[in-house]
C-alpha positions as CSV (number, residue, x, y, z in Angstrom):
1,X,46.7,93.7,48.9
2,X,48.4,97.0,48.0
3,X,47.9,98.3,51.6
4,X,49.2,95.1,53.0
5,X,52.2,95.2,50.7
6,X,52.9,98.8,51.7
7,X,52.7,98.0,55.4
8,X,55.0,95.0,54.9
9,X,57.5,97.1,53.0
10,X,57.5,99.8,55.7
11,X,57.9,97.3,58.4
12,X,60.8,95.5,56.7
13,X,62.4,98.8,55.8
14,X,62.3,100.2,59.3
15,X,63.4,96.8,60.8
16,X,66.4,96.8,58.4
17,X,67.3,100.3,59.5
18,X,67.0,99.3,63.1
19,X,69.3,96.3,62.7
20,X,71.8,98.3,60.7
21,X,71.9,101.0,63.5
22,X,72.4,98.3,66.1
23,X,75.4,96.8,64.2
24,X,77.0,100.3,64.0
25,X,76.3,100.9,67.6
26,X,77.9,97.7,68.7
27,X,81.0,98.4,66.6
28,X,81.2,101.8,68.1
29,X,80.8,100.7,71.6
30,X,83.2,97.8,71.3
31,X,85.8,100.1,69.7
32,X,85.3,102.6,72.5
33,X,85.8,99.9,75.1
34,X,89.0,98.8,73.3
35,X,90.2,102.5,73.2
36,X,89.5,102.9,76.9
37,X,91.5,99.8,77.7
38,X,94.4,101.1,75.6
39,X,94.1,104.5,77.4
40,X,94.5,102.9,80.8
41,X,97.3,100.8,79.5
42,X,99.0,104.1,78.6
43,X,98.3,105.3,82.2
44,X,99.9,102.2,83.6
45,X,102.9,102.7,81.3
46,X,103.1,106.3,82.7
47,X,103.3,105.0,86.2
48,X,106.0,102.5,85.2
49,X,108.0,105.2,83.4
50,X,107.8,107.6,86.4
51,X,108.9,104.8,88.7
52,X,111.8,103.8,86.4
53,X,113.0,107.4,86.6
54,X,113.8,106.7,90.3
55,X,114.8,103.0,90.3
56,X,117.2,103.2,87.4
57,X,118.8,106.3,88.9
58,X,119.2,104.7,92.3
59,X,120.9,101.7,90.7
60,X,123.4,104.0,89.2
61,X,123.9,105.9,92.4
62,X,124.3,102.7,94.3
63,X,127.0,101.3,92.0
64,X,129.0,104.6,92.2
65,X,128.6,104.8,95.9
66,X,129.8,101.2,96.4
67,X,132.8,101.8,94.2
68,X,133.8,104.9,96.1
69,X,133.3,103.1,99.4
70,X,135.7,100.5,98.2
71,X,138.2,103.2,97.4
72,X,137.8,104.6,101.0
73,X,138.4,101.2,102.5
74,X,141.4,100.6,100.3
75,X,142.9,103.9,101.2
76,X,142.2,103.3,104.9
77,X,143.9,99.9,104.8
78,X,146.7,100.4,102.2
79,X,147.1,104.2,102.1
80,X,149.4,104.4,105.1
81,X,151.5,107.4,105.8
82,X,154.8,106.4,107.4
83,X,155.0,109.3,109.7
84,X,156.3,107.1,112.6
85,X,159.7,107.0,110.9
86,X,160.0,110.8,111.1
87,X,161.8,112.6,113.9
88,X,158.9,115.0,114.3
89,X,155.7,113.2,113.7
90,X,153.0,115.4,112.1
91,X,150.0,113.6,113.5
92,X,147.8,116.5,112.5
93,X,148.2,115.5,108.9
94,X,147.1,112.0,109.7
95,X,144.1,113.5,111.5
96,X,143.2,115.5,108.4
97,X,143.6,112.5,106.1
98,X,141.7,110.0,108.2
99,X,138.9,112.2,109.2
100,X,138.4,113.4,105.6
101,X,138.3,109.7,104.7
102,X,135.8,109.0,107.4
103,X,133.6,111.9,106.2
104,X,133.6,110.5,102.7
105,X,132.7,107.1,104.1
106,X,129.8,108.5,106.1
107,X,128.3,110.4,103.2
108,X,128.8,107.6,100.7
109,X,127.3,105.0,103.1
110,X,124.3,107.3,103.6
111,X,124.0,107.7,99.8
112,X,123.9,104.0,99.3
113,X,121.4,103.5,102.1
114,X,119.1,106.3,100.9
115,X,119.3,104.9,97.3
116,X,118.2,101.5,98.5
117,X,115.3,102.9,100.4
118,X,114.2,105.1,97.5
119,X,114.4,102.2,95.0
120,X,112.4,99.8,97.2
121,X,109.9,102.4,98.2
122,X,109.3,103.7,94.6
123,X,108.8,100.1,93.4
124,X,106.5,99.1,96.2
125,X,104.3,102.1,95.9
126,X,104.1,101.8,92.1
127,X,103.0,98.2,92.5
128,X,100.4,99.3,94.9
129,X,99.2,102.0,92.6
130,X,99.0,99.6,89.6
131,X,97.3,96.8,91.5
132,X,94.8,98.9,93.5
133,X,94.0,102.0,91.5
134,X,95.1,102.2,87.9
135,X,93.2,99.1,86.7
136,X,92.1,98.3,83.2
137,X,88.4,99.2,82.7
138,X,87.2,95.7,81.8
139,X,83.4,95.5,81.2
140,X,81.3,93.1,83.1
141,X,79.0,90.5,81.5
142,X,76.0,92.7,82.2
143,X,77.6,95.7,80.6
144,X,78.5,93.6,77.5
145,X,75.0,92.3,77.3
146,X,73.5,95.8,77.6
147,X,75.7,96.9,74.7
148,X,74.2,94.3,72.4
149,X,70.7,94.3,71.0
150,X,68.0,91.7,70.2
151,X,65.8,91.7,67.1
152,X,62.8,91.6,69.4
153,X,63.7,95.0,70.7
154,X,62.4,96.5,67.5
155,X,59.0,95.0,68.3
156,X,58.8,97.0,71.5
157,X,58.9,100.3,69.6
158,X,55.7,102.3,69.1
159,X,53.5,102.0,66.1
160,X,54.7,105.2,64.6
161,X,58.3,103.8,64.6
162,X,57.3,100.4,63.2
163,X,55.6,102.0,60.2
164,X,57.5,105.2,59.9
165,X,57.5,106.8,56.5
166,X,61.1,107.5,55.4
167,X,62.3,111.0,54.6
168,X,59.0,112.8,55.4
169,X,59.6,113.5,59.1
170,X,63.1,114.9,58.6
171,X,62.1,117.0,55.6
172,X,59.0,118.4,57.4
173,X,61.1,119.4,60.3
174,X,63.6,121.2,58.0
175,X,60.8,123.0,56.1
176,X,59.1,124.1,59.3
177,X,62.3,126.0,60.3
178,X,63.3,123.7,63.1
179,X,66.5,122.8,61.4
180,X,67.9,119.3,61.1
181,X,67.0,117.0,63.9
182,X,69.6,117.0,66.6
183,X,71.2,113.8,67.5
184,X,70.9,112.7,71.1
185,X,74.0,113.6,72.9
186,X,75.8,110.4,73.8
187,X,76.8,110.2,77.4
188,X,80.1,108.7,76.4
189,X,81.0,111.5,74.0
190,X,84.1,113.6,74.5
191,X,86.9,112.2,76.6
192,X,86.8,108.5,77.0
193,X,86.9,108.7,80.8
194,X,85.3,111.9,82.0
195,X,86.8,113.4,85.1
196,X,90.0,111.4,84.8
197,X,91.7,114.5,83.4
198,X,90.6,117.8,84.8
199,X,92.2,121.0,83.7
200,X,92.5,123.8,86.2
201,X,93.7,126.3,83.6
202,X,93.0,126.6,79.9
203,X,96.8,126.4,79.1
204,X,97.6,123.7,81.7
205,X,99.4,120.6,80.8
206,X,96.8,117.7,80.5
207,X,99.4,115.2,81.7
208,X,100.0,117.1,84.9
209,X,96.2,117.2,85.7
210,X,95.7,113.5,85.0
211,X,94.5,111.7,88.1
212,X,97.1,108.9,88.1
213,X,99.9,111.5,87.7
214,X,98.6,113.6,90.6
215,X,98.2,110.5,92.9
216,X,101.8,109.5,91.9
217,X,102.9,113.0,92.9
218,X,101.4,112.4,96.4
219,X,103.0,109.0,96.7
220,X,106.3,110.4,95.4
221,X,106.8,112.2,98.7
222,X,107.5,108.9,100.3
223,X,110.8,108.5,98.4
224,X,111.5,111.8,96.6
225,X,113.6,113.2,99.5
226,X,115.5,109.9,99.7
227,X,116.2,110.2,96.0
228,X,117.4,113.8,96.3
229,X,119.6,113.3,99.4
230,X,121.1,110.1,97.9
231,X,122.4,112.3,95.1
232,X,123.5,115.0,97.6
233,X,125.3,112.6,99.9
234,X,127.0,111.0,96.8
235,X,128.3,114.4,95.7
236,X,129.5,115.4,99.2
237,X,131.2,112.0,99.7
238,X,133.0,112.4,96.4
239,X,134.2,115.9,97.4
240,X,135.5,114.6,100.7
241,X,137.2,111.6,99.1
242,X,139.1,114.0,96.8
243,X,140.1,116.0,100.0
244,X,141.4,112.8,101.6
245,X,143.4,111.9,98.4
246,X,144.8,115.4,98.4
247,X,146.0,115.1,102.1
248,X,147.4,111.7,101.3
249,X,149.4,113.1,98.4
250,X,150.7,115.9,100.6
251,X,152.0,113.4,103.2
252,X,153.4,111.1,100.6
253,X,155.0,113.6,98.3
254,X,156.1,116.3,100.8
255,X,156.9,114.5,104.0
256,X,158.1,111.1,102.6
257,X,159.4,111.8,99.2
258,X,160.4,115.4,99.7
259,X,158.8,116.6,96.4
260,X,156.9,119.7,97.4
261,X,156.3,120.9,93.9
262,X,154.6,117.6,92.9
263,X,152.6,117.9,96.1
264,X,151.6,121.5,95.2
265,X,150.3,120.3,91.8
266,X,148.2,117.5,93.5
267,X,146.9,119.8,96.2
268,X,145.7,122.2,93.6
269,X,144.3,119.9,90.9
270,X,142.3,117.6,93.2
271,X,140.4,120.5,95.1
272,X,139.9,122.1,91.7
273,X,138.2,118.9,90.5
274,X,135.9,119.0,93.5
275,X,135.1,122.6,92.8
276,X,134.2,121.8,89.2
277,X,131.9,119.0,90.4
278,X,130.2,121.5,92.7
279,X,129.8,123.9,89.8
280,X,128.1,121.1,87.8
281,X,125.9,119.9,90.7
282,X,124.7,123.1,92.4
283,X,123.0,126.4,91.6
284,X,125.3,129.1,92.9
285,X,125.8,132.8,92.7
286,X,129.3,134.1,91.7
287,X,130.1,135.1,95.2
288,X,129.3,131.7,96.7
289,X,131.3,130.0,94.0
290,X,134.4,132.1,95.0
291,X,133.9,131.3,98.7
292,X,133.3,127.6,97.9
293,X,136.5,127.5,95.9
294,X,138.4,129.1,98.8
295,X,137.1,126.6,101.3
296,X,137.8,123.6,99.1
297,X,141.2,124.6,97.8
298,X,142.8,126.4,100.8
299,X,142.6,123.4,103.1
300,X,145.0,121.1,101.1
301,X,147.1,124.1,100.1
302,X,147.6,125.3,103.7
303,X,148.3,121.7,104.8
304,X,150.9,121.6,102.0
305,X,152.5,124.8,103.4
306,X,152.4,123.5,107.0
307,X,154.0,120.2,105.9
308,X,156.7,122.0,104.0
309,X,157.5,124.1,107.1
310,X,157.6,120.9,109.2
311,X,160.1,119.4,106.8
312,X,162.5,122.3,106.9
313,X,165.8,122.0,108.8
314,X,164.5,124.6,111.2
315,X,160.7,124.1,111.4
316,X,158.6,127.2,111.9
317,X,156.6,126.1,114.9
318,X,154.4,129.2,115.3
319,X,153.5,129.5,111.6
320,X,152.8,125.8,111.4
321,X,150.6,125.9,114.5
322,X,148.5,128.8,113.1
323,X,148.1,127.1,109.6
324,X,147.0,123.8,111.0
325,X,144.5,125.4,113.4
326,X,143.1,127.4,110.4
327,X,142.8,124.2,108.3
328,X,140.9,122.4,111.1
329,X,138.6,125.4,111.4
330,X,138.1,125.6,107.7
331,X,136.9,122.0,107.6
332,X,134.4,122.7,110.3
333,X,133.2,125.7,108.4
334,X,133.1,123.7,105.2
335,X,130.7,121.2,106.8
336,X,128.5,124.0,108.0
337,X,128.5,125.6,104.5
338,X,127.7,122.2,103.0
339,X,124.8,121.7,105.4
340,X,123.4,125.2,104.5
341,X,123.7,124.4,100.8
342,X,122.1,121.0,101.1
343,X,119.3,122.3,103.4
344,X,115.7,121.7,102.5
345,X,114.8,124.8,100.6
346,X,111.5,123.3,99.3
347,X,108.9,121.4,101.3
348,X,106.3,119.7,99.3
349,X,102.6,119.6,100.1
350,X,103.0,116.4,102.2
351,X,106.2,117.5,103.9
352,X,109.0,116.1,101.6
353,X,112.1,118.3,102.3
354,X,114.1,118.7,99.1
355,X,117.5,120.3,98.6
356,X,116.6,122.3,95.5
357,X,120.1,123.8,95.2
358,X,121.2,120.5,93.6
359,X,120.5,120.5,89.8
360,X,119.7,116.8,89.8
361,X,116.7,117.4,92.1
362,X,115.2,119.9,89.6
363,X,116.0,117.6,86.7
364,X,113.7,115.0,88.2
365,X,110.9,117.5,88.2
366,X,109.5,116.3,84.8
367,X,106.2,118.1,85.3
368,X,107.5,121.4,86.6
369,X,106.2,121.0,90.2
370,X,109.3,122.5,91.8
371,X,111.0,125.8,91.4
372,X,114.7,126.6,91.2
373,X,116.1,128.7,94.1
374,X,116.5,131.7,91.8
375,X,112.9,131.5,90.6
376,X,111.7,131.2,94.2
377,X,113.8,134.2,95.2
378,X,112.3,136.2,92.4
379,X,108.8,135.3,93.6
380,X,109.6,136.2,97.1
381,X,110.9,139.6,96.0
382,X,107.7,140.2,94.2
383,X,106.0,140.7,97.6
384,X,103.5,138.8,99.7
385,X,100.9,139.0,97.0
386,X,102.9,136.9,94.6
387,X,100.9,133.9,93.4
388,X,103.8,131.5,93.8
389,X,104.4,132.7,97.3
390,X,100.9,131.8,98.5
391,X,101.7,128.3,99.7
392,X,99.7,128.0,102.9
393,X,100.2,125.5,105.5
394,X,96.5,125.3,106.4
395,X,93.8,123.9,104.3
396,X,92.0,126.9,102.7
397,X,88.6,127.8,104.2
398,X,86.8,127.5,100.9
399,X,88.3,124.0,100.4
400,X,87.3,122.8,103.9
401,X,83.8,124.1,103.4
402,X,83.7,122.5,100.0
403,X,84.6,119.1,101.5
404,X,81.9,119.6,104.1
405,X,79.3,120.4,101.5
406,X,80.3,117.5,99.3
407,X,80.2,115.1,102.3
408,X,76.8,116.4,103.2
409,X,75.5,115.9,99.7
410,X,76.8,112.3,99.7
411,X,75.4,111.8,103.1
412,X,71.9,113.0,102.2
413,X,71.9,110.9,99.0
414,X,73.0,107.8,100.9
415,X,70.4,108.4,103.7
416,X,67.7,108.7,101.0
417,X,68.9,105.5,99.4
418,X,69.0,103.6,102.7
419,X,65.4,104.8,103.5
420,X,64.3,103.5,100.2
421,X,66.0,100.2,100.8
422,X,64.3,99.9,104.2
423,X,60.9,100.1,102.5
424,X,61.8,97.1,100.3
425,X,61.2,93.6,101.6
426,X,64.5,91.7,101.4
427,X,63.6,88.7,103.7
428,X,63.7,86.4,100.7
429,X,67.2,87.7,99.8
430,X,69.3,87.1,102.9
431,X,72.7,87.8,101.3
432,X,71.6,91.2,100.1
433,X,70.0,91.9,103.5
434,X,73.2,91.1,105.4
435,X,75.2,93.3,103.1
436,X,72.7,96.1,103.5
437,X,72.9,95.9,107.3
438,X,76.7,96.1,107.1
439,X,76.6,99.1,104.9
440,X,74.1,100.8,107.2
441,X,76.3,100.3,110.2
442,X,79.2,101.7,108.3
443,X,77.1,104.7,107.3
444,X,76.0,105.4,110.8
445,X,79.6,105.3,112.0
446,X,80.5,107.8,109.3
447,X,77.6,110.0,110.3
448,X,78.9,110.1,113.9
449,X,82.4,111.0,112.8
450,X,81.1,113.7,110.5
451,X,79.0,115.2,113.3
452,X,81.9,115.3,115.7
453,X,84.2,116.9,113.1
454,X,81.6,119.4,112.1
455,X,80.8,120.4,115.7
456,X,84.5,120.7,116.5
457,X,85.3,122.9,113.5
458,X,82.2,125.0,114.1
459,X,83.3,125.7,117.7
460,X,86.7,126.7,116.4
461,X,85.2,128.9,113.7
462,X,87.0,126.9,111.0
463,X,83.8,127.0,108.8
464,X,81.5,129.9,108.1
465,X,77.9,130.1,109.3
466,X,76.6,130.0,105.7
467,X,78.4,126.7,105.0
468,X,77.1,125.3,108.3
469,X,73.5,125.7,107.0
470,X,74.3,123.4,104.0
471,X,75.8,120.5,106.0
472,X,72.7,118.9,107.6
473,X,72.1,115.3,106.8
474,X,68.6,115.3,108.3
475,X,67.0,118.2,106.5
476,X,63.4,117.4,105.6
477,X,63.8,118.9,102.1
478,X,67.2,117.3,101.4
479,X,65.8,115.2,98.6
480,X,64.9,118.2,96.5
481,X,68.1,120.2,97.1
482,X,70.5,120.9,94.3
483,X,69.1,118.4,91.9
484,X,69.4,115.5,94.4
485,X,67.1,112.5,93.7
486,X,63.9,112.1,95.5
487,X,63.3,108.9,97.5
488,X,60.0,108.3,95.7
489,X,61.9,108.2,92.3
490,X,64.6,105.7,93.3
491,X,64.5,102.3,91.8
492,X,66.3,99.4,93.5
493,X,68.2,96.7,91.7
494,X,67.6,93.3,93.3
495,X,69.5,90.2,92.5
496,X,69.2,86.5,93.3
497,X,72.8,85.5,93.4
498,X,72.5,81.7,92.8
499,X,70.6,82.2,89.6
500,X,72.1,85.7,88.9
501,X,68.6,86.9,88.1
502,X,68.1,90.7,88.4
503,X,65.0,92.8,88.5
504,X,64.1,96.3,89.4
505,X,61.5,97.5,91.9
506,X,60.2,100.9,93.1
507,X,59.2,100.2,96.8
508,X,56.9,103.2,97.2
509,X,54.8,102.5,94.1
510,X,55.4,98.7,94.2
511,X,56.3,98.8,90.5
512,X,58.4,96.0,89.1
513,X,60.4,95.6,85.9
514,X,62.7,93.0,84.4
515,X,64.5,95.7,82.3
516,X,66.4,98.6,83.8
517,X,64.0,101.6,83.8
518,X,65.2,104.4,81.5
519,X,65.6,107.9,82.9
520,X,65.4,106.7,86.5
521,X,67.9,106.6,89.3
522,X,68.7,103.0,90.0
523,X,70.3,102.2,93.4
524,X,72.3,99.0,93.8
525,X,74.4,97.8,96.7
526,X,77.7,98.1,94.7
527,X,77.0,101.7,94.0
528,X,76.0,102.3,97.6
529,X,79.3,100.8,98.8
530,X,81.2,103.0,96.3
531,X,79.5,106.1,97.5
532,X,80.2,105.1,101.1
533,X,83.9,104.9,100.2
534,X,83.7,108.3,98.6
535,X,82.2,109.7,101.9
536,X,84.8,107.9,104.0
537,X,87.7,109.4,102.0
538,X,86.3,112.9,102.4
539,X,85.8,112.4,106.1
540,X,89.3,111.0,106.5
541,X,90.7,114.1,104.8
542,X,88.8,116.3,107.2
543,X,90.0,114.2,110.1
544,X,93.6,114.6,109.0
545,X,93.2,118.4,108.6
546,X,91.6,118.7,112.0
547,X,94.3,116.6,113.7
548,X,97.1,118.6,112.0
549,X,95.3,121.8,112.8
550,X,95.4,120.9,116.5
551,X,99.2,120.5,116.1
552,X,99.4,123.9,114.6
553,X,100.2,122.9,111.1
554,X,98.7,121.1,108.1
555,X,100.2,119.2,105.2
556,X,97.1,119.1,103.0
557,X,98.1,122.0,100.7
558,X,97.9,119.6,97.8
559,X,94.2,120.5,97.8
560,X,95.1,124.1,97.1
561,X,94.3,123.8,93.4
562,X,90.6,123.8,94.3
563,X,88.1,121.1,95.1
564,X,87.6,118.7,92.3
565,X,84.0,117.6,91.4
566,X,83.1,114.3,93.0
567,X,83.0,112.7,89.6
568,X,86.7,113.5,89.2
569,X,87.8,112.6,92.6
570,X,85.8,109.5,93.7
571,X,86.3,105.8,93.5
572,X,82.9,104.7,92.2
573,X,81.2,102.7,89.5
574,X,79.7,105.4,87.5
575,X,79.0,106.5,83.9
576,X,81.6,108.5,82.1
577,X,79.5,111.6,81.9
578,X,79.8,114.0,84.8
579,X,76.7,112.9,86.7
580,X,77.0,115.5,89.4
581,X,76.5,118.3,86.8
582,X,73.3,116.8,85.4
583,X,69.6,117.1,86.3
584,X,68.2,114.1,88.2
585,X,66.6,112.6,85.1
586,X,69.6,113.2,82.9
587,X,71.8,111.6,85.6
588,X,69.7,108.5,85.8
589,X,69.6,108.2,82.0
590,X,73.3,108.7,81.7
591,X,73.8,106.1,84.4
592,X,71.8,103.5,82.4
593,X,73.6,104.4,79.2
594,X,76.9,104.5,80.9
595,X,76.4,101.0,82.4
596,X,75.2,99.7,79.1
597,X,78.6,100.7,77.6
598,X,81.3,98.5,79.0
599,X,84.2,99.6,81.1
600,X,82.6,101.8,83.7
601,X,84.5,100.2,86.6
602,X,87.5,102.5,86.1
603,X,90.0,104.0,88.4
604,X,88.7,107.3,89.9
605,X,91.1,108.2,92.7
606,X,90.2,110.5,95.5
607,X,92.6,113.3,96.3
608,X,92.7,111.8,99.8
609,X,93.7,108.4,98.6
610,X,97.4,109.0,99.1
611,X,96.8,109.9,102.7
612,X,96.3,106.2,103.4
613,X,99.3,105.0,101.4
614,X,101.9,105.4,104.1
615,X,102.6,102.0,105.6
616,X,102.4,103.3,109.2
617,X,99.2,105.0,110.4
618,X,99.7,104.7,114.2
619,X,100.4,107.5,116.7
620,X,104.1,106.7,117.2
621,X,106.5,109.6,116.9
622,X,108.3,108.1,113.9
623,X,105.0,107.6,112.2
624,X,103.8,111.2,112.7
625,X,107.0,112.6,111.1
626,X,106.6,112.8,107.3
627,X,108.7,110.3,105.5
628,X,110.0,113.0,103.3
629,X,111.7,114.8,106.2
630,X,113.7,111.8,107.5
631,X,116.6,112.2,105.0
632,X,117.1,115.9,105.7
633,X,117.1,115.3,109.5
634,X,119.5,112.4,109.0
635,X,121.8,114.5,106.9
636,X,121.7,117.3,109.4
637,X,122.5,114.9,112.3
638,X,125.5,113.5,110.4
639,X,126.8,116.9,109.6
640,X,126.5,118.0,113.2
641,X,128.5,115.0,114.3
642,X,131.2,115.8,111.8
643,X,131.4,119.4,112.8
644,X,131.8,118.3,116.4
645,X,134.6,116.0,115.4
646,X,136.5,118.9,113.7
647,X,135.9,121.1,116.8
648,X,137.4,118.3,119.0
649,X,140.3,118.3,116.6
650,X,140.9,122.0,117.0
651,X,140.8,121.7,120.8
652,X,143.1,118.7,120.7
653,X,145.6,120.5,118.5
654,X,145.5,123.7,120.7
655,X,146.1,121.6,123.8
656,X,148.8,119.5,122.2
657,X,150.4,121.8,119.6
658,X,153.5,119.5,119.3
659,X,151.2,116.9,117.7
């Protein structure tokens, strides 16, 4: 009876330990699931905060622009200069006043329109980002069930575990010099979502490297230039409105009320206000500030002198003619200077042209992605080897080869999985068979696209010969390369959908299990579809690079930071440990453990994901032009038209000086 009692005590003691460990494990896993949900709620809040930075600003710009547009219309309707009552009508002053008012109206209207576009675009893309990519990692029923445990699981353990003597094993290991037993490394240890944040440098900002922030950066190119030029047009419209008010006061005070000293005060104060606004808005050297002040202040002052000469009893025709011609020329020169100042000094990775002379543009750079003009000039003066000056327009060779190698690895793995699925008999599972055939057709189409791309780039010497040897999808030894799984070790997860009954088979050995095999690579159709999506995104990136290379340029420098591991750049149901850096057995074990812990269906965006975010993907000319360059081209066109108007004014005044 003593032996029976001892066995019973050991069995009960070990069973109690097992149940206690399972309770702690459940608490830990459910807490981890909750923390991961909260982490992704934080990511979603980041996207909303970044979007609010644009939408709230655009609302403010729009309100100010509308108010100033109302001032322009009010001046145009009610701010009438009664020059018809004068014996010598100075229509040149009316020209200066009305055209300055028209310039202000043009820039303010552009500002309002760009602000509307930026606000709508930012909100639309943020909604798309939140609804399609940054989703909460909610666990499935199977994952929740796998995180739990049954009391019968204890009975499946070996005899040495059922009747394990407490303390003896651990103390024996310690005395033998092996040290304390090492706990098995949990695949979910470390960061809650492995690969979501990847640091390129030890001192880098983790928020900048977060995948949702980097994807937002790519999407931001669709409205960032509209945001920047909305602010630039608002500033320029305000300057020109002050000019128009200054010319109106010159006509009102000097020509109508004959108060030249009051007109002098207004003609000095209003341009000075415009110059102070420019000083607040723009980065300038001291020389440019002086020239800007001259262009802004001399126009109304010279018009004041010309109007004073016109109001004298003996008008000075020649002096007045010269002064008015100079004022017209100065306005044309002012528009040219403004266009040079507001030019796109920075072009982002996807082609967004930004006027970085405006302080407000750099203030929006919350993550330090842009440089001020002075910093850029310092980098350029450092020589061609300066690290900041190495922004290439072509995708780097190492990056292109890395994409080819990664696509080849995915292709070999998928081909191996499809060959294993072909061995299995799926006639009794028609729904799985139909889906498998669809996935196979998609895979064959991707294989053809990859072959054409690879052949084209090989003929153009855009990849090296060493890289070409690693890109075969039909190599006979592909299953043993670089830790890739062998087809004979792949298990398949089969499922009968009406009853939701799942089981696992190994077609080559005809082994079957109701429980997921531990330490084995398990292929399921959801995972195959996710890996196909990974492969498609990489091939789309290579297609885009090849297409732009044929045009002589590329906008894929956002990859310049280096190729991210597939675990950090792929949309796939996967365990949270970096499976691509594991051995095959470790990868399979981590996959099982990761699926057992809930919340594996997390957002893992590809670097190429933002390439498909533009609403137009056809071959029209307006679609091929990057959305971020449209505001700059529009601003340049408007400035060119205004310069032409002032040139016409000069010609008109030279031909008809009496006007």
